[in-house]
C-alpha positions, 0 to 999 in steps of 0.5 A: 843684739845678743852679740853686742851684749856679750861684747859689752860684758867682755869689755867690762870684765876686761877692765876689772881683771887684775894684772897678774905677775907674769904680765909684769914680766911680759911688760918688762920684756917689751918696755924695759929690757932693751935698756935695763937688761934681762937681770936689771943691771942696765946696759952701760952703752945705753946708760940704762939705769941699774935697777939693782943699785942701792938707790933703786932698791931703797926707793919706795914703790911710790917712787918707782911708780912715779919713775915708770909712769911720769919719768921720775924726778928727771921727767924722762920722756923715755919712761913716761909710760902713763902718757903713752897709754900704760894703765895704772895696773900695768905700772904696778905690775912692772913695779912688782916685777922690778922688786922680783928681779931685785930679790933674785939678784945681788947688786 
């Protein structure tokens, strides 16, 4: 019984722990790197969007969130991470990480 209570407490705690900035980097490496590249410039052979382009830099955080969660205006299946089980906090961590990449790189 005591073990079950501890497990339940750990599960409840895990649901309330905010996603940290480094989690965004880890998510980027696992979900985005193949197409967008390490710098965010995109891989032309794969037609990966350049995250450093002016249009992406000028997009609102809400637009980036929509692009990651639902595939954006084009409803890209490759980006519909919310339907693939990604949590809102993870999506927000990715948005923050993309903004970090953009702030470090020139287009």
